[in-house]
C-alpha positions in Angstrom: 107.7 128.3 47.6 111.0 126.5 48.4 113.0 125.0 45.6 114.9 121.7 46.1 117.3 120.4 43.6 115.9 117.1 42.3 118.6 114.8 43.8 118.6 116.7 47.1 114.9 116.4 47.3 114.9 112.6 46.6 117.6 112.1 49.2 115.6 114.1 51.8 112.5 111.9 51.1 114.6 108.8 51.5 116.0 110.0 54.8 112.5 110.8 56.1 111.2 107.4 55.0 113.8 105.4 56.8 113.5 107.5 59.9 109.7 107.0 59.8 110.0 103.2 59.3 112.7 102.5 61.8 111.3 104.7 64.5 108.5 102.1 64.7 105.9 104.9 64.5 102.3 104.1 63.6 99.1 106.0 64.1 97.6 102.8 65.5 100.6 101.8 67.6 99.7 100.5 71.0 101.9 102.1 73.7 103.0 99.6 76.4 104.5 102.3 78.6 101.2 104.2 78.6 99.4 101.0 79.5 101.6 100.3 82.4 101.2 103.9 83.6 97.4 103.5 83.5 97.8 100.5 85.8 100.2 102.2 88.1 98.0 105.3 88.4 95.0 103.2 89.4 97.0 101.4 92.0 98.2 104.7 93.4 94.7 105.6 94.4 94.5 102.5 96.7 91.9 99.7 96.6 89.0 100.9 94.5 86.2 99.7 96.7 82.7 100.9 95.9 81.8 104.1 97.7 85.4 105.0 98.6 87.5 108.1 97.6 89.8 105.7 95.7 86.8 104.7 93.5 85.9 108.3 92.8 89.5 109.1 91.9 89.6 106.2 89.5 86.4 107.3 87.8 87.7 110.9 87.5 90.9 109.5 86.1 89.1 107.6 83.3 87.1 110.7 82.5 90.1 113.0 82.5 92.0 110.7 80.2 89.2 110.1 77.6 87.7 113.5 77.2 90.8 115.1 75.6 90.4 112.6 72.7 86.8 113.7 72.2 84.9 111.1 74.2 81.7 112.3 75.9 82.0 110.9 79.4 79.2 110.5 81.9 79.2 109.1 85.4 76.2 106.8 86.0 75.7 107.0 89.7 73.3 104.8 91.7 73.0 103.3 95.2 73.1 99.7 96.2 72.7 98.6 99.8 73.2 102.2 101.0 76.5 102.7 99.1 77.0 105.0 96.2 78.4 103.3 93.1 79.2 104.7 89.7 79.7 103.3 86.2 81.8 105.4 83.8 80.4 105.6 80.3 82.5 107.1 77.4 80.6 107.6 74.1 81.8 108.7 70.7 78.1 109.5 70.0 75.2 109.9 72.4 73.1 107.7 70.1 72.6 104.0 71.0 75.9 102.1 70.5 76.5 99.3 68.0 79.5 98.1 70.1 80.2 98.3 73.9 83.6 97.4 75.3 83.5 97.1 79.0 85.5 96.2 82.1 85.2 96.5 85.9 87.4 98.8 87.8 86.4 98.0 91.4 88.7 95.8 93.5 87.6 93.2 96.0 87.1 94.1 99.6 88.7 91.0 101.0 91.7 88.9 99.8 89.8 85.7 100.6 92.0 83.5 98.4 95.3 84.6 100.0 97.3 81.6 101.2 98.2 83.7 104.3 95.1 83.6 106.5 96.3 86.7 108.3 96.0 88.7 105.1 92.5 87.4 104.0 90.8 90.4 105.7 92.9 92.9 103.6 91.6 94.4 100.3 93.0 93.2 97.0 95.3 95.7 95.3 93.8 94.8 91.9 96.7 95.3 89.4 95.4 92.5 87.1 91.9 92.1 88.6 90.6 95.6 88.0 93.3 97.8 86.7 94.4 95.8 83.6 91.1 95.8 81.8 90.7 99.5 82.5 94.2 100.3 81.2 93.5 98.5 78.0 90.2 100.3 77.4 91.9 103.7 78.1 94.5 102.8 75.4 91.8 101.8 72.9 90.1 105.1 73.6 93.1 106.9 72.1 92.7 105.1 68.8 89.0 104.4 68.1 87.3 107.7 68.8 86.8 108.5 65.1 85.4 105.2 64.0 82.2 105.4 61.9 80.5 102.9 64.3 79.0 104.1 67.5 81.1 102.8 70.3 80.7 103.1 74.1 83.5 102.3 76.6 82.1 101.4 80.0 83.9 100.9 83.3 81.6 99.0 85.7 81.6 99.4 89.4 80.6 96.7 91.8 81.6 93.6 89.9 84.0 92.0 92.4 82.1 92.1 95.7 80.1 88.9 95.3 79.4 86.9 98.4 80.5 89.8 100.7 77.7 91.3 102.8 75.1 89.3 100.8 76.1 91.3 97.6 76.0 89.5 94.2 78.5 89.8 91.4 78.3 92.3 88.5 76.1 94.9 90.3 77.2 97.8 88.0 76.7 95.9 84.8 73.3 94.7 85.9 72.2 98.3 86.7 73.7 99.5 83.4 71.7 97.0 81.3 68.5 97.7 83.1 68.8 101.4 82.2 69.4 100.8 78.5 66.5 101.3 76.1 68.3 100.3 73.0 70.7 97.3 73.1 74.0 97.2 71.2 74.8 94.6 68.5 77.9 93.4 70.2 79.6 93.6 73.7 83.1 92.6 74.7 84.1 92.4 78.4 87.7 92.5 79.4 88.8 91.2 82.8 92.1 90.0 84.4 94.4 90.4 81.4 98.1 91.2 81.1 99.8 88.9 83.6 103.1 87.3 82.8 101.6 84.1 81.5 98.8 85.3 79.3 96.5 82.5 78.3 93.0 83.6 77.3 90.7 80.6 76.7 87.2 80.9 75.2 84.7 81.3 78.0 81.8 78.9 77.8 78.9 81.3 78.3 80.2 83.7 75.6 78.7 84.1 72.1 80.7 81.6 70.0 80.6 83.6 66.8 81.8 86.8 68.5 84.5 84.8 70.3 85.6 83.3 67.0 86.0 86.8 65.4 88.4 87.9 68.2 90.4 84.6 68.4 90.8 84.6 64.6 92.1 88.1 64.8 94.6 87.0 67.5 95.7 84.2 65.2 96.1 86.6 62.3 98.4 88.7 64.4 100.5 85.7 65.6 99.1 85.6 69.1 97.6 82.1 69.0 99.8 81.0 71.9 98.1 83.7 74.1 94.5 83.3 72.8 93.9 79.6 73.1 91.3 78.3 70.7 89.4 76.1 73.1 86.9 76.5 75.9 87.9 76.2 79.5 85.9 78.1 82.0 82.3 79.1 82.6 82.3 82.4 84.5 80.0 84.8 86.3 81.2 88.2 85.1 80.0 91.5 83.6 79.1 89.7 80.4 76.2 87.8 82.0 73.7 90.7 82.3 74.0 91.3 78.5 73.7 87.6 77.7 70.6 87.5 79.7 69.1 90.1 77.5 70.0 88.2 74.3 72.9 90.4 73.3 75.9 88.7 71.6 78.6 89.1 74.2 82.0 87.6 74.9 84.3 87.7 77.9 88.0 87.9 77.5 89.5 86.6 80.8 92.8 84.9 81.8 91.5 83.0 84.9 94.7 81.0 85.3 96.1 83.7 87.5 97.6 82.5 90.7 97.2 85.8 92.5 93.5 86.1 92.0 91.8 87.7 95.1 95.0 87.9 97.0 97.2 90.7 98.4 99.8 89.7 95.8 97.8 91.1 92.9 100.4 93.9 92.5 102.1 95.8 89.8 105.1 93.4 89.5 102.7 90.8 88.2 101.8 92.9 85.2 103.5 92.3 81.8 103.7 95.3 79.6 104.0 93.2 76.5 101.0 91.1 77.3 98.9 94.2 77.9 100.0 95.3 74.5 99.0 92.0 72.9 95.4 92.2 74.2 95.2 95.9 73.1 96.6 95.0 69.7 94.1 92.2 69.2 91.2 94.3 70.3 92.3 97.3 68.1 92.7 95.1 65.0 89.4 93.5 65.6 87.6 96.8 66.0 89.3 98.1 62.8 88.0 95.1 60.9 84.3 95.7 61.8 
């Protein structure tokens, strides 16, 4: 046992308290540098086209980053049109989930929206469209492993190849839903989040009650200028296979992104602070469940 004189002990406690507070430390603190690193690491693999080495490296990266926190990670491999695809499924319990948080990690084979026609045959780098949602989910994985609710984090392959070689959109999510015997109570899909002008409108096909929960959380945190409380777009995305099964699902997407499906969807378009904002909203919402 160590003895501290009373005044000395109180002084030590005060010093510790102020160091703790002003360091900005929090067990739930979202780390913007880590979010950016997750984006950068995915980009370093190259375009994550289905069936490529870069896609495999990305899947391994998700697995390697989530397992140390206690997530049980499985690679759900399947073939489509002769190409091997894989969804990455991280579970805090092998039992059927009450909540799924998902995103796609593949990048589009062609930059068909690029204003430079000479570049339209090149693949999309996918900093925002592919890497941003995956980075946010990896960050959430650090904080929510020990929740009492059963949560699965799912990285879908083959979302972004629609209208190429007669492929449809959301191939990985469609396959995933077909394999599930027990459906979750809620699903949230993240896509194209974290650019410099973050404006997330309510998507028209999404479940309105679930959307309201998340947008109310954003308002509570003071992010109402980033989460706009009105509908704007009707999207085909990874939320649709779940909606088709009657599961309450919402899509968070910032579709007002000028570099969508272009070669300019690069790291310099990513805002660390805006990635943090989306992660903060999601974390607060999950904690409120």
